[in-house]
Structures are given as C-alpha cells and as structure tokens.
All heavy atoms as an XYZ file, in Angstrom:
794
protein
N     157.029    157.996    163.502
C     155.919    157.273    164.109
C     156.391    155.851    164.430
O     156.976    155.176    163.598
C     154.723    157.229    163.158
C     153.603    156.418    163.729
S     152.144    156.024    162.715
C     151.931    157.314    161.606
N     156.124    155.421    165.623
C     156.434    154.063    166.036
C     155.574    153.096    165.239
O     154.414    153.373    164.941
C     156.155    153.913    167.534
C     156.551    152.548    168.078
O     156.452    151.557    167.344
O     156.951    152.487    169.245
N     156.153    151.965    164.898
C     155.439    150.961    164.103
C     154.123    150.539    164.749
O     153.172    150.151    164.085
C     156.364    149.766    163.926
C     155.801    148.708    163.054
C     156.829    147.647    162.824
N     156.102    146.474    162.380
C     156.556    145.261    162.387
N     157.754    145.030    162.818
N     155.835    144.258    161.978
N     154.042    150.587    166.047
C     152.846    150.135    166.746
C     151.846    151.274    166.988
O     150.846    151.076    167.648
C     153.230    149.489    168.077
C     154.092    148.245    167.888
S     153.352    147.093    166.734
C     152.890    145.806    167.829
N     152.112    152.461    166.446
C     151.228    153.599    166.666
C     150.167    153.774    165.583
O     149.239    154.535    165.759
C     152.035    154.897    166.766
C     152.807    154.993    168.055
O     152.466    154.289    169.016
O     153.771    155.765    168.100
N     150.317    153.111    164.453
C     149.343    153.339    163.394
C     148.069    152.544    163.647
O     148.060    151.535    164.328
C     149.938    153.039    162.012
C     150.286    151.604    161.765
C     149.361    150.752    161.172
C     151.531    151.105    162.106
C     149.673    149.432    160.938
C     151.850    149.781    161.868
C     150.928    148.937    161.288
N     146.985    153.022    163.092
C     145.662    152.419    163.305
C     145.446    151.317    162.279
O     145.680    151.502    161.090
C     144.559    153.494    163.174
C     143.180    152.877    163.272
C     144.753    154.570    164.228
N     145.000    150.144    162.741
C     144.669    149.038    161.842
C     143.299    149.274    161.221
O     143.122    149.186    160.026
C     144.670    147.688    162.597
C     146.048    147.377    163.156
C     144.188    146.554    161.716
C     147.097    147.071    162.127
N     142.309    149.576    162.052
C     140.974    149.919    161.579
C     140.211    150.583    162.713
O     140.644    150.591    163.853
C     140.207    148.698    161.029
C     140.131    147.528    161.972
C     139.165    147.466    162.966
C     141.025    146.481    161.854
C     139.089    146.388    163.826
C     140.949    145.386    162.703
C     139.992    145.341    163.696
N     139.089    151.175    162.360
C     138.225    151.817    163.343
C     136.983    150.962    163.549
O     136.445    150.392    162.602
C     137.804    153.218    162.870
C     138.971    154.164    162.824
O     139.732    154.268    163.770
N     139.127    154.847    161.704
N     136.549    150.898    164.779
C     135.324    150.176    165.104
C     134.112    151.076    164.871
O     134.253    152.306    164.744
C     135.367    149.709    166.558
C     136.522    148.777    166.914
C     136.538    148.512    168.417
C     136.418    147.482    166.136
N     132.916    150.506    164.828
C     131.698    151.285    164.618
C     131.504    152.340    165.697
O     130.947    153.399    165.451
C     130.474    150.369    164.573
C     130.366    149.571    163.306
C     129.101    148.728    163.299
C     129.012    147.924    162.029
N     127.800    147.100    161.990
N     131.984    152.048    166.914
C     131.817    153.008    168.008
C     132.867    154.114    167.986
O     132.920    154.941    168.888
C     131.837    152.288    169.359
C     133.167    151.623    169.655
O     134.153    151.792    168.943
N     133.192    150.845    170.721
N     133.723    154.136    166.954
C     134.715    155.186    166.809
C     136.062    154.879    167.437
O     137.032    155.600    167.216
N     136.146    153.811    168.211
C     137.420    153.451    168.815
C     138.361    152.904    167.752
O     137.935    152.295    166.778
C     137.226    152.420    169.931
C     136.526    152.980    171.138
C     136.494    151.964    172.257
C     135.797    152.565    173.470
N     135.768    151.626    174.595
N     139.644    153.133    167.976
C     140.652    152.672    167.038
C     141.279    151.366    167.529
O     141.423    151.156    168.729
C     141.751    153.722    166.887
C     141.234    155.031    166.323
C     142.301    156.088    166.278
O     143.225    156.098    167.077
N     142.176    156.993    165.325
N     141.633    150.509    166.581
C     142.313    149.268    166.904
C     143.766    149.418    166.471
O     144.056    149.623    165.297
C     141.658    148.060    166.201
C     142.431    146.790    166.491
C     140.211    147.920    166.638
N     144.662    149.336    167.439
C     146.093    149.466    167.184
C     146.713    148.068    167.079
O     146.186    147.107    167.653
C     146.763    150.249    168.313
C     146.217    151.665    168.532
C     146.840    152.284    169.782
C     146.483    152.534    167.323
N     147.832    147.936    166.361
C     148.443    146.615    166.162
C     148.732    145.857    167.455
O     148.444    144.664    167.547
C     149.743    146.929    165.426
C     149.487    148.222    164.748
C     148.552    148.980    165.651
N     149.289    146.528    168.450
C     149.639    145.809    169.677
C     148.393    145.291    170.397
O     148.402    144.201    170.962
C     150.492    146.662    170.600
C     149.832    147.951    171.020
O     148.953    148.465    170.326
N     150.245    148.490    172.148
N     147.298    146.029    170.354
C     146.058    145.562    170.991
C     145.459    144.372    170.237
O     144.962    143.435    170.837
C     145.036    146.701    171.053
C     145.514    147.890    171.836
C     144.777    147.987    173.144
N     145.359    149.017    173.968
C     144.723    150.086    174.387
N     143.464    150.265    174.062
N     145.328    150.956    175.149
N     145.504    144.448    168.924
C     144.993    143.348    168.106
C     145.817    142.086    168.356
O     145.266    140.993    168.538
C     145.029    143.727    166.621
C     144.437    142.733    165.644
C     142.958    142.511    165.908
C     144.649    143.208    164.218
N     147.131    142.234    168.404
C     147.994    141.083    168.632
C     147.793    140.508    170.029
O     147.737    139.283    170.205
C     149.461    141.462    168.419
C     150.395    140.295    168.589
C     150.326    139.198    167.723
C     151.320    140.258    169.609
C     151.161    138.112    167.869
C     152.162    139.176    169.767
C     152.084    138.108    168.896
O     152.909    137.024    169.050
N     147.651    141.366    171.017
C     147.407    140.894    172.387
C     146.109    140.093    172.471
O     146.058    139.037    173.098
C     147.363    142.064    173.371
C     148.724    142.710    173.581
O     149.754    142.085    173.221
O     148.764    143.843    174.100
N     145.063    140.582    171.808
C     143.780    139.875    171.800
C     143.909    138.542    171.071
O     143.349    137.524    171.506
C     142.703    140.740    171.141
N     144.656    138.533    169.990
C     144.883    137.306    169.230
C     145.597    136.262    170.090
O     145.190    135.095    170.135
C     145.703    137.627    167.974
C     146.175    136.412    167.227
C     145.279    135.633    166.503
C     147.508    136.049    167.233
C     145.706    134.515    165.808
C     147.946    134.936    166.546
C     147.051    134.163    165.831
N     146.665    136.668    170.775
C     147.402    135.745    171.649
C     146.507    135.216    172.771
O     146.493    134.019    173.058
C     148.632    136.431    172.251
C     149.748    136.652    171.276
C     151.059    137.080    171.919
C     150.910    138.046    173.042
N     152.180    138.592    173.541
N     145.742    136.106    173.382
C     144.851    135.718    174.483
C     143.790    134.736    173.996
O     143.567    133.687    174.602
C     144.199    136.958    175.087
C     143.277    136.663    176.270
C     142.445    137.856    176.672
N     141.527    138.222    175.590
C     141.539    139.394    174.953
N     142.388    140.343    175.286
N     140.678    139.642    173.981
N     143.141    135.058    172.900
C     142.081    134.194    172.374
C     142.636    132.844    171.917
O     141.986    131.808    172.099
C     141.350    134.878    171.220
C     140.537    136.082    171.672
O     140.316    136.231    172.897
O     140.134    136.870    170.805
N     143.828    132.838    171.328
C     144.453    131.580    170.909
C     144.745    130.701    172.112
O     144.486    129.491    172.090
C     145.756    131.853    170.141
O     145.494    132.525    168.937
N     145.289    131.306    173.162
C     145.613    130.548    174.376
C     144.340    129.990    175.014
O     144.306    128.822    175.426
C     146.367    131.431    175.364
N     143.296    130.801    175.089
C     142.033    130.355    175.685
C     141.387    129.229    174.882
O     140.651    128.415    175.425
C     141.060    131.523    175.816
C     141.439    132.505    176.891
C     140.512    133.724    176.920
O     139.685    133.929    176.032
N     140.675    134.543    177.947
N     141.684    129.186    173.602
C     141.118    128.160    172.727
C     142.032    126.941    172.592
O     141.764    126.055    171.791
C     140.857    128.746    171.336
O     139.959    129.822    171.418
N     143.130    126.955    173.359
C     144.120    125.868    173.315
C     144.702    125.669    171.926
O     144.996    124.536    171.520
C     143.527    124.555    173.842
C     143.194    124.639    175.309
O     143.960    125.209    176.092
N     142.058    124.095    175.687
N     144.854    126.756    171.176
C     145.487    126.696    169.868
C     146.987    126.905    170.036
O     147.433    127.556    170.977
C     144.911    127.779    168.946
C     143.446    127.618    168.579
C     142.944    128.848    167.838
C     143.250    126.375    167.735
N     147.776    126.360    169.117
C     149.218    126.561    169.223
C     149.575    128.039    169.054
O     148.869    128.783    168.372
C     149.795    125.726    168.085
C     148.658    125.460    167.172
C     147.402    125.559    167.967
N     150.658    128.418    169.666
C     151.124    129.802    169.574
C     151.772    130.029    168.209
O     152.714    129.325    167.835
C     152.133    130.082    170.683
O     152.637    131.384    170.558
N     151.228    130.964    167.458
C     151.813    131.335    166.171
C     151.898    132.847    166.096
O     151.242    133.556    166.850
C     150.994    130.798    164.968
C     149.588    131.422    164.942
C     150.934    129.290    164.969
C     148.812    131.143    163.658
N     152.709    133.319    165.163
C     152.781    134.758    164.936
C     151.495    135.201    164.222
O     150.932    134.444    163.436
C     153.976    135.118    164.057
C     155.318    134.749    164.652
C     156.441    134.962    163.667
N     156.153    134.224    162.423
C     156.575    134.610    161.218
N     157.278    135.700    161.060
N     156.287    133.899    160.160
N     151.054    136.405    164.505
C     149.852    136.923    163.861
C     150.027    136.938    162.347
O     149.104    136.629    161.585
C     149.546    138.328    164.397
C     148.191    138.829    164.010
C     147.051    138.297    164.575
C     148.057    139.823    163.072
C     145.789    138.750    164.221
C     146.808    140.290    162.704
C     145.672    139.751    163.289
N     151.237    137.252    161.892
C     151.514    137.324    160.455
C     151.340    135.956    159.786
O     151.078    135.879    158.579
C     152.926    137.863    160.220
C     153.211    138.183    158.790
N     152.646    139.264    158.144
C     153.965    137.555    157.871
C     153.061    139.292    156.894
N     153.862    138.264    156.701
N     151.482    134.877    160.563
C     151.302    133.538    159.996
C     149.890    133.335    159.450
O     149.683    132.526    158.544
C     151.622    132.465    161.031
C     153.107    132.416    161.365
O     153.923    132.843    160.528
O     153.439    131.953    162.468
N     148.909    134.065    159.984
C     147.545    133.982    159.448
C     147.510    134.485    158.008
O     146.835    133.910    157.145
C     146.579    134.795    160.309
C     146.385    134.323    161.738
C     145.500    135.301    162.501
C     145.805    132.924    161.763
N     148.238    135.537    157.739
C     148.320    136.097    156.387
C     148.990    135.100    155.447
O     148.534    134.868    154.333
C     149.094    137.414    156.447
C     149.332    138.090    155.127
C     150.150    139.368    155.376
N     150.588    139.961    154.143
C     149.873    140.814    153.420
N     148.657    141.150    153.837
N     150.354    141.325    152.317
N     150.079    134.502    155.915
C     150.795    133.525    155.106
C     149.910    132.310    154.818
O     149.880    131.799    153.695
C     152.085    133.088    155.814
C     153.098    134.187    156.111
C     154.250    133.648    156.943
C     153.607    134.807    154.828
N     149.188    131.869    155.834
C     148.288    130.728    155.652
C     147.176    131.059    154.667
O     146.810    130.238    153.819
C     147.676    130.312    156.989
O     148.673    129.854    157.860
N     146.642    132.255    154.780
C     145.588    132.720    153.868
C     146.065    132.628    152.422
O     145.396    132.035    151.565
C     145.209    134.163    154.233
C     144.418    134.892    153.214
N     143.070    134.702    153.044
C     144.783    135.838    152.302
C     142.633    135.490    152.075
N     143.651    136.181    151.612
N     147.231    133.176    152.151
C     147.766    133.173    150.791
C     148.068    131.762    150.315
O     147.736    131.389    149.184
C     149.038    134.025    150.731
N     148.668    130.959    151.178
C     149.022    129.589    150.813
C     147.777    128.768    150.494
O     147.739    128.040    149.493
C     149.826    128.926    151.950
O     151.008    129.694    152.175
C     150.201    127.500    151.600
N     146.756    128.888    151.329
C     145.517    128.144    151.075
C     144.878    128.550    149.754
O     144.440    127.696    148.979
C     144.535    128.334    152.230
C     144.905    127.640    153.526
C     143.994    128.107    154.659
C     144.834    126.133    153.364
N     144.819    129.841    149.496
C     144.226    130.296    148.236
C     145.002    129.774    147.033
O     144.416    129.313    146.050
C     144.157    131.824    148.194
C     143.133    132.477    149.112
C     143.232    133.996    149.028
C     141.729    132.022    148.766
N     146.330    129.834    147.111
C     147.142    129.392    145.982
C     147.039    127.882    145.776
O     147.000    127.415    144.631
C     148.601    129.815    146.166
C     148.839    131.317    146.025
C     150.230    131.689    146.509
C     148.615    131.778    144.589
N     146.983    127.117    146.854
C     146.859    125.663    146.694
C     145.475    125.266    146.199
O     145.291    124.160    145.702
C     147.178    124.907    148.006
O     146.324    125.367    149.042
C     148.628    125.081    148.407
N     144.512    126.175    146.313
C     143.173    125.938    145.765
C     143.081    126.437    144.321
O     142.006    126.554    143.754
C     142.125    126.644    146.632
C     141.997    126.046    148.005
S     141.005    127.001    149.203
C     139.809    127.838    148.232
N     144.263    126.744    143.745
C     144.360    127.228    142.359
C     143.628    128.539    142.125
O     143.128    128.800    141.031
C     143.884    126.159    141.364
C     144.782    124.949    141.363
O     145.994    125.076    141.439
N     144.188    123.778    141.317
N     143.565    129.372    143.157
C     142.995    130.704    143.006
C     143.942    131.532    142.151
O     145.161    131.452    142.312
C     142.818    131.373    144.390
O     142.027    130.514    145.208
C     142.154    132.732    144.269
N     143.404    132.315    141.261
C     144.215    133.162    140.391
C     145.159    134.018    141.228
O     144.744    134.643    142.211
C     143.281    134.035    139.544
C     144.030    134.891    138.562
O     144.718    135.829    138.941
N     143.869    134.572    137.291
N     146.427    134.063    140.837
C     147.446    134.793    141.595
C     147.108    136.276    141.706
O     147.428    136.913    142.721
C     148.813    134.605    140.950
N     146.459    136.831    140.716
C     146.068    138.252    140.768
C     145.049    138.470    141.884
O     145.110    139.461    142.610
C     145.497    138.692    139.415
C     145.034    140.117    139.357
C     146.194    141.095    139.453
C     145.702    142.519    139.251
N     146.662    143.508    139.691
N     144.118    137.555    142.040
C     143.112    137.647    143.101
C     143.794    137.545    144.468
O     143.486    138.308    145.389
C     142.028    136.553    142.928
C     141.082    136.526    144.110
C     141.267    136.765    141.622
N     144.724    136.607    144.603
C     145.462    136.452    145.860
C     146.243    137.720    146.153
O     146.238    138.233    147.275
C     146.397    135.227    145.811
C     147.220    135.115    147.084
C     145.599    133.956    145.575
N     146.902    138.249    145.149
C     147.686    139.464    145.296
C     146.835    140.626    145.795
O     147.223    141.363    146.707
C     148.332    139.830    143.948
O     149.094    140.995    144.055
N     145.651    140.770    145.213
C     144.752    141.843    145.632
C     144.265    141.633    147.060
O     144.144    142.583    147.830
C     143.573    141.944    144.664
C     143.976    142.483    143.305
C     142.874    142.410    142.274
O     141.774    141.882    142.573
O     143.102    142.880    141.141
N     143.997    140.377    147.441
C     143.513    140.118    148.804
C     144.599    140.410    149.841
O     144.292    140.745    150.984
C     143.014    138.684    148.940
O     144.083    137.773    149.027
N     145.863    140.308    149.438
C     146.971    140.597    150.345
C     147.354    142.080    150.333
O     148.142    142.527    151.166
C     148.194    139.763    149.958
C     148.045    138.257    150.115
C     149.233    137.541    149.497
C     147.868    137.877    151.566
N     146.826    142.819    149.367
C     147.153    144.240    149.270
C     148.484    144.513    148.592
O     149.052    145.592    148.733
N     148.997    143.526    147.842
C     150.242    143.749    147.116
C     149.982    144.688    145.943
O     148.954    144.593    145.279
C     150.810    142.430    146.600
C     151.320    141.534    147.684
N     151.508    140.186    147.505
C     151.691    141.780    148.963
C     151.976    139.656    148.614
N     152.082    140.596    149.525
N     150.933    145.574    145.692
C     150.762    146.544    144.607
C     150.936    145.895    143.240
O     150.407    146.386    142.247
C     151.747    147.702    144.762
O     153.086    147.220    144.752
N     151.691    144.801    143.190
C     151.922    144.102    141.931
C     151.843    142.596    142.169
O     152.309    142.095    143.196
C     153.283    144.457    141.355
C     153.431    145.921    141.022
C     154.820    146.242    140.496
O     155.745    145.454    140.624
N     154.951    147.416    139.903
N     151.292    141.885    141.202
C     151.157    140.435    141.333
C     152.530    139.775    141.431
O     152.682    138.719    142.043
C     150.301    139.845    140.189
C     151.039    139.896    138.861
C     149.854    138.432    140.517
N     153.566    140.406    140.875
C     154.924    139.863    140.946
C     155.423    139.696    142.372
O     156.172    138.770    142.669
N     154.991    140.586    143.251
C     155.374    140.475    144.666
C     154.818    139.179    145.241
O     155.518    138.425    145.933
C     154.860    141.694    145.470
C     155.092    141.510    146.954
C     155.497    142.979    144.968
N     153.571    138.905    144.934
C     152.926    137.683    145.409
C     153.607    136.457    144.815
O     153.908    135.497    145.527
C     151.431    137.676    145.029
O     150.831    138.883    145.497
C     150.709    136.478    145.608
N     153.854    136.493    143.520
C     154.470    135.355    142.850
C     155.871    135.078    143.389
O     156.249    133.923    143.586
C     154.497    135.582    141.337
C     153.124    135.661    140.669
C     153.260    136.070    139.210
C     152.385    134.345    140.800
N     156.642    136.138    143.638
C     157.987    135.965    144.195
C     157.932    135.426    145.617
O     158.680    134.533    145.994
C     158.763    137.287    144.183
C     159.178    137.726    142.795
O     159.163    136.881    141.872
O     159.515    138.907    142.628
N     157.030    135.967    146.416
C     156.945    135.590    147.832
C     156.459    134.158    148.007
O     156.932    133.442    148.889
C     155.988    136.547    148.574
O     156.447    137.886    148.388
C     155.925    136.233    150.052
N     155.533    133.737    147.179
C     154.907    132.423    147.346
C     155.301    131.444    146.248
O     154.570    130.497    145.972
C     153.387    132.576    147.436
C     153.005    133.376    148.652
C     152.753    134.733    148.572
C     152.952    132.762    149.901
C     152.446    135.471    149.704
C     152.643    133.494    151.035
C     152.391    134.850    150.925
O     152.098    135.573    152.044
N     156.460    131.651    145.648
C     156.890    130.773    144.552
C     157.009    129.323    144.999
O     156.747    128.406    144.227
C     158.209    131.261    143.952
O     159.226    131.263    144.940
N     157.374    129.080    146.265
C     157.478    127.704    146.761
C     156.117    127.014    146.747
O     156.016    125.825    146.455
C     158.082    127.685    148.170
C     157.239    128.360    149.198
N     157.118    129.743    149.279
C     156.440    127.869    150.164
C     156.297    130.047    150.264
N     155.879    128.926    150.827
N     155.073    127.760    147.032
C     153.719    127.197    147.005
C     153.333    126.897    145.563
O     152.770    125.845    145.263
C     152.700    128.161    147.639
C     151.284    127.621    147.513
C     153.053    128.428    149.091
N     153.654    127.817    144.675
C     153.301    127.636    143.273
C     154.019    126.434    142.677
O     153.463    125.726    141.836
C     153.608    128.908    142.485
C     152.753    130.109    142.888
C     153.247    131.368    142.210
C     151.297    129.865    142.577
N     155.253    126.162    143.127
C     155.970    124.973    142.647
C     155.235    123.699    143.069
O     155.100    122.766    142.292
C     157.408    124.964    143.167
C     158.369    125.802    142.344
C     159.818    125.535    142.696
N     160.134    125.832    144.087
C     160.455    127.035    144.558
N     160.490    128.060    143.740
N     160.731    127.213    145.827
N     154.750    123.675    144.307
C     154.033    122.473    144.765
C     152.721    122.317    144.009
O     152.307    121.200    143.694
C     153.801    122.510    146.273
O     152.837    123.458    146.625
N     152.066    123.428    143.693
C     150.827    123.381    142.906
C     151.150    122.861    141.502
O     150.432    122.017    140.962
C     150.147    124.764    142.849
C     149.015    124.782    141.828
C     149.642    125.162    144.228
N     152.250    123.338    140.931
C     152.656    122.890    139.595
C     152.968    121.401    139.606
O     152.618    120.678    138.657
C     153.858    123.686    139.110
N     153.618    120.926    140.655
C     153.905    119.490    140.768
C     152.616    118.682    140.834
O     152.498    117.628    140.214
C     154.767    119.202    141.997
C     156.178    119.701    141.833
O     156.651    119.920    140.724
N     156.868    119.900    142.949
N     151.643    119.189    141.579
C     150.357    118.495    141.686
C     149.647    118.458    140.337
O     149.089    117.435    139.948
C     149.476    119.186    142.727
C     148.166    118.482    142.974
C     147.318    119.184    144.032
O     147.878    119.872    144.900
O     146.098    119.033    143.959
N     149.700    119.560    139.617
C     149.092    119.611    138.286
C     149.766    118.594    137.361
O     149.104    117.868    136.627
C     149.176    121.039    137.699
C     148.822    121.049    136.222
C     148.276    121.980    138.475
N     151.099    118.524    137.435
C     151.835    117.574    136.593
C     151.451    116.139    136.941
O     151.272    115.302    136.042
C     153.335    117.779    136.764
N     151.321    115.849    138.225
C     150.919    114.501    138.632
C     149.505    114.171    138.161
O     149.235    113.058    137.695
C     151.018    114.371    140.155
C     152.448    114.365    140.663
C     152.543    114.483    142.179
O     151.484    114.408    142.857
O     153.667    114.642    142.678
N     148.608    115.146    138.258
C     147.237    114.934    137.785
C     147.207    114.697    136.278
O     146.481    113.828    135.789
C     146.345    116.115    138.153
C     146.077    116.198    139.635
O     146.257    115.229    140.370
N     145.664    117.361    140.090
N     147.994    115.479    135.566
C     148.059    115.322    134.118
C     148.628    113.955    133.755
O     148.141    113.287    132.830
C     148.910    116.438    133.496
C     149.017    116.446    131.982
C     147.633    116.556    131.349
C     149.899    117.589    131.532
N     149.638    113.527    134.497
C     150.209    112.204    134.253
C     149.150    111.120    134.434
O     149.084    110.168    133.647
C     151.380    111.974    135.213
C     152.064    110.635    135.021
C     153.206    110.436    135.993
O     153.058    110.811    137.174
O     154.239    109.903    135.567
N     148.310    111.269    135.460
C     147.236    110.296    135.700
C     146.251    110.259    134.517
O     145.846    109.182    134.080
C     146.489    110.623    136.992
C     147.294    110.385    138.229
C     147.597    108.906    138.439
O     146.772    108.051    138.150
N     148.776    108.620    138.934
N     145.927    111.420    134.009
C     144.982    111.505    132.893
C     145.594    110.849    131.650
O     144.941    110.050    130.968
C     144.604    112.970    132.596
C     143.860    113.090    131.274
C     143.776    113.540    133.741
N     146.846    111.146    131.371
C     147.506    110.590    130.191
C     147.671    109.086    130.339
O     147.426    108.319    129.434
C     148.874    111.271    129.957
C     149.673    110.558    128.891
C     148.650    112.742    129.588
N     148.069    108.665    131.558
C     148.274    107.240    131.802
C     146.971    106.460    131.676
O     146.942    105.384    131.093
C     148.869    107.049    133.196
C     149.100    105.605    133.562
C     150.135    104.883    132.980
C     148.270    104.977    134.483
C     150.340    103.553    133.304
C     148.477    103.639    134.812
C     149.503    102.933    134.224
O     149.702    101.626    134.552
N     145.887    107.023    132.197
C     144.605    106.344    132.131
C     144.043    106.271    130.717
O     143.267    105.388    130.378
C     143.597    107.025    133.052
C     143.844    106.870    134.546
C     142.838    107.704    135.338
C     143.762    105.415    134.970
N     144.442    107.195    129.871
C     143.895    107.226    128.513
C     144.629    106.268    127.576
O     144.209    106.071    126.454
C     143.942    108.650    127.951
O     145.287    109.070    127.807
N     145.735    105.665    128.035
C     146.471    104.703    127.188
C     145.729    103.415    127.018
O     144.992    102.907    127.739
C     147.856    104.404    127.801
C     148.836    105.520    127.507
O     148.532    106.371    126.681
O     149.906    105.512    128.148
C-alpha cells in the first residue's frame, strides 16, 4: 500500500480523507491566510512542544500523540524537557534567593 493511500479519517457524509488531500487543503488554507509555509507534521511537533512547556504530564502528551510508550515521547522531545528543567531550576533559584 502506498503511504498516501491510507485513510486519515471518515467524514460524517461517509467520504474518506486521505493524507495527500488533507495536506493539500492545509497548504492552500495556510497560503490564503498568509501564514508561513510549514510541514504538516510541524503542527504535531508544535502541539507536543507546547504541552510539554506548559508542564503537561509526559504520559498525557504521549497519549495525545498516539505513542505506544511514554519513553518514545521522552526520547523524541528530550530537548524540550531540558529547557523546561532549566526553567524550573531558575524558578527554584528565585524562590531560594528571595527567601534569604
């Protein structure tokens, strides 16, 4: 089966949405809205990054992405988690410094 032949989802009217049609609509709508050109997959990456920077539990993020194991999410987004950890450390430093 060609990668572009599988169904993404079905509409209420019974029509199927295929990846290439979804991507074409995304590109068209982005251009009409004067948004920068990005890959469709970048929406998924942004979704995960935003959730993680909001300190959303990694298990919840993993489930929203459809990962079979939270380790996949943690490995893939470890760079985001490092920045979150740095922010936590800076916040903690502020709390400790202010309490002196």
